[in-house]
C-alpha positions in Angstrom: 67.0 29.1 107.8 70.8 29.1 108.1 71.1 30.1 104.4 68.7 33.0 105.0 70.6 34.2 108.0 73.9 34.0 106.1 72.4 35.9 103.2 71.1 38.6 105.5 74.5 38.9 107.3 76.2 39.4 103.9 73.6 42.0 102.9 74.1 43.8 106.2 77.9 43.8 105.8 77.5 45.3 102.4 75.2 48.0 103.6 77.5 48.9 106.5 80.5 49.0 104.2 78.7 51.2 101.7 77.5 53.5 104.5 81.0 53.8 105.9 82.4 54.6 102.4 79.7 57.2 101.8 80.3 58.8 105.1 84.0 59.0 104.4 83.4 60.6 101.0 81.1 63.2 102.5 83.5 64.0 105.3 86.4 64.5 102.9 84.2 66.6 100.6 83.2 68.8 103.5 86.8 69.3 104.5 87.8 70.1 100.9 85.0 72.6 100.7 86.0 74.2 104.0 89.6 74.4 102.9 88.6 75.9 99.6 86.5 78.6 101.2 89.1 79.5 103.8 91.9 79.7 101.3 89.9 81.8 98.9 91.5 85.3 98.4 89.6 88.4 99.1 88.9 89.4 95.5 87.7 85.9 94.6 85.4 86.0 97.6 83.9 89.3 96.5 83.5 88.1 92.9 81.2 85.3 94.2 78.6 88.1 95.0 78.2 88.5 91.2 75.5 85.8 91.3 73.8 87.1 94.4 70.3 88.4 93.6 70.3 91.0 96.4 73.7 92.3 95.4 72.6 92.6 91.8 69.5 94.6 92.8 71.8 97.0 94.6 73.3 98.0 91.2 70.9 99.6 88.8 72.1 99.8 85.2 74.3 102.9 84.8 72.7 106.1 83.6 73.8 107.2 80.1 76.7 109.6 80.0 77.7 112.0 77.3 81.5 111.6 77.6 84.0 113.0 75.1 87.7 112.4 75.9 89.5 115.7 76.4 92.7 114.7 78.1 93.1 111.0 78.2 94.0 108.3 75.6 93.6 104.6 75.3 96.8 102.6 75.8 98.0 99.1 75.7 101.0 97.6 77.5 102.8 94.3 77.9 101.9 92.2 80.9 103.7 89.5 82.7 101.5 86.7 81.2 102.2 87.7 77.6 98.8 89.2 76.7 98.7 93.0 76.4 96.7 95.0 79.0 94.5 98.0 78.4 94.0 101.3 80.3 92.8 104.9 79.9 95.8 107.2 80.5 95.4 110.9 81.5 98.9 112.3 81.5 100.0 115.5 83.1 101.3 118.4 81.0 104.4 118.5 83.2 106.6 115.4 83.4 105.8 113.8 86.7 106.6 110.5 88.6 103.3 110.6 90.5 100.6 108.1 89.4 97.1 107.5 90.6 95.9 104.0 89.5 92.1 103.9 89.2 90.1 100.6 89.4 86.6 100.3 87.9 83.5 98.9 89.5 82.0 95.7 88.3 80.7 97.3 85.1 84.2 97.5 83.6 86.2 100.4 82.2 83.2 102.4 80.8 82.9 106.1 80.0 81.8 106.8 83.6 85.3 105.6 84.8 87.1 107.4 82.0 85.2 110.5 83.1 86.3 109.9 86.7 89.9 109.6 85.6 89.7 112.9 83.8 88.0 114.5 86.9 90.8 113.2 89.2 93.4 114.6 86.8 91.7 118.1 86.9 91.2 118.1 90.6 94.8 116.9 91.2 96.2 119.3 88.6 98.3 121.4 91.0 99.8 118.2 92.3 101.0 117.0 88.8 99.4 113.6 89.1 99.2 111.2 86.1 96.0 109.1 86.2 95.6 105.6 84.8 92.2 103.8 84.8 93.1 100.1 84.5 90.9 97.7 82.6 90.6 94.3 84.4 88.0 93.0 82.0 90.2 93.1 78.9 87.9 95.3 76.9 84.6 93.9 78.1 81.9 96.2 79.5 78.6 95.4 81.2 75.4 97.3 80.7 73.2 95.4 83.2 73.7 93.6 86.5 73.5 90.1 85.1 76.4 90.9 82.6 78.4 92.6 85.3 78.0 89.7 87.7 79.3 87.3 85.0 82.2 89.5 84.1 83.2 90.0 87.7 83.1 86.2 88.4 85.1 85.5 85.3 88.1 87.6 86.4 91.1 85.3 87.2 93.3 86.5 90.0 96.4 85.5 88.0 95.3 87.6 85.0 94.4 90.6 87.1 97.7 90.6 88.9 99.5 90.2 85.5 97.7 93.4 84.3 98.6 95.3 87.5 102.3 94.2 87.2 102.2 95.3 83.6 101.1 98.7 84.5 103.7 99.0 87.2 106.4 98.0 84.6 104.9 100.5 82.2 105.1 103.5 84.6 108.6 102.6 85.8 110.4 101.6 88.9 110.8 105.2 90.1 107.1 106.0 90.0 105.3 107.2 93.1 102.0 105.3 93.3 98.6 105.7 94.9 95.5 103.6 94.1 91.7 104.1 94.3 88.7 102.0 93.4 85.1 101.3 94.1 83.2 98.1 94.9 84.9 95.3 92.9 87.6 97.9 92.1 88.0 98.8 95.8 89.3 95.4 96.5 91.7 95.6 93.5 92.8 99.0 94.6 94.2 97.3 97.8 95.7 94.4 95.8 97.5 96.8 93.5 98.7 98.8 96.5 100.3 95.6 97.9 101.8 94.8 94.5 103.3 98.3 94.3 105.7 97.6 97.1 107.9 100.4 98.3 106.6 102.7 95.5 103.3 102.9 97.2 102.3 106.3 98.8 98.6 105.6 99.6 95.5 103.5 98.9 91.8 104.4 98.8 89.2 101.7 99.1 85.5 102.5 98.5 83.4 99.7 99.9 85.6 96.9 98.5 86.6 93.6 100.0 89.6 94.1 102.4 92.6 91.7 102.3 92.4 89.0 105.0 95.9 87.4 104.5 98.2 88.9 107.2 101.3 88.1 105.1 100.0 90.2 102.2 99.0 93.0 104.6 102.6 93.0 105.8 103.7 94.0 102.2 101.8 97.3 102.4 104.2 100.2 102.5 101.7 103.1 102.5 98.6 104.2 104.4 95.1 103.1 103.6 91.9 105.1 103.6 88.8 103.0 103.8 85.4 104.5 102.8 82.4 102.3 103.8 78.7 102.4 104.0 76.8 101.5 107.2 73.9 100.1 105.2 76.2 97.8 103.1 75.0 94.2 103.6 78.3 92.7 102.4 81.3 94.8 103.3 79.9 95.4 106.8 81.4 96.5 110.1 82.6 93.0 111.2 84.4 92.6 107.9 86.0 96.1 108.1 86.8 95.9 111.8 88.7 92.6 111.3 90.7 94.4 108.6 91.5 97.3 110.9 92.6 94.8 113.5 95.0 93.1 111.1 96.3 96.4 109.9 97.0 97.6 113.4 98.6 94.3 114.3 101.0 94.8 111.4 101.7 98.4 112.3 100.1 99.7 109.1 98.4 103.0 108.9 94.6 103.0 108.3 91.9 105.5 108.4 88.2 104.4 108.1 85.3 106.6 107.4 81.7 105.3 107.6 78.7 107.0 105.8 75.1 106.5 106.6 74.5 105.2 103.1 74.1 102.1 100.9 76.8 100.2 99.0 77.7 102.0 95.8 76.6 105.4 97.2 79.5 107.2 95.5 78.6 106.2 92.0 76.8 109.1 90.2 75.7 106.7 87.5 73.7 104.6 90.0 70.2 106.2 89.9 68.9 104.4 93.0 71.8 104.4 95.5 73.8 107.5 94.7 74.0 109.8 97.7 75.4 113.1 96.5 76.1 114.6 99.9 78.0 111.5 101.1 79.8 111.1 97.8 80.9 114.7 97.7 82.3 114.4 101.3 84.0 111.1 100.5 85.6 112.6 97.4 86.9 115.6 99.3 88.4 113.2 101.9 90.0 111.1 99.2 91.5 114.0 97.4 93.0 115.4 100.6 94.4 112.0 101.4 96.0 111.7 97.9 97.4 115.2 97.9 98.9 114.8 101.4 100.6 111.5 100.5 102.1 112.9 97.3 103.8 115.7 99.2 107.6 115.2 99.4 
């Protein structure tokens, strides 16, 4: 009986030791996961939506477009990580230091974005603005939501920043810069605005993930126009209101406009969510914002 009790005590000690060890591992893992989540930057957080089924359903495959370049050209440029970047450059006829940097949605730099770049150039003609649509996918383009989700998730922050810095070097240190982007590109429009430093004149975000790091927000040197959709299930009012709060705490200028529409409402190639009335109004608001900020 003594032998049996001793054996049982040994077994119990082993079970207790194992339980304590397992508990410690789980606690440390939980802490690591929490730290990882909280330290995740805004664009990485948004990229995680690429595998979200509801988010994918929000983005129907782009309608075909018959686009023939009339003003723009494809360019490559050196980047800070040694691998050339790509963009679609619509240059003004008159030499100008004004540049609008355009950031594509999760589909990539497709003909719809090239068409938007040429449209911006036409509508900003009297302001002599150069337009550069930047490729953050290094030549890859998605044709359906599954492909787009994978491409968006595959973007490395370091590579995207290297591309943006490459563009900034390409256009020169005396350039006057504004940025605009939608969805995935809305978040990167803000990141590029931060990277532009004192050259920044303005930034437009269409339903993209706002920056959450107060230190990075402090680096913004120009006003921000945020265009959002009240029916957006991801970039919703609590997310935007927190961004507004941080911007105001940092004494940064921000204007927010809400539309009674869905995420991606301004994309004319999205057959299910495009809201022409809201998109036209938002475009007018954006153009006025850009023109005003380019005035000397």
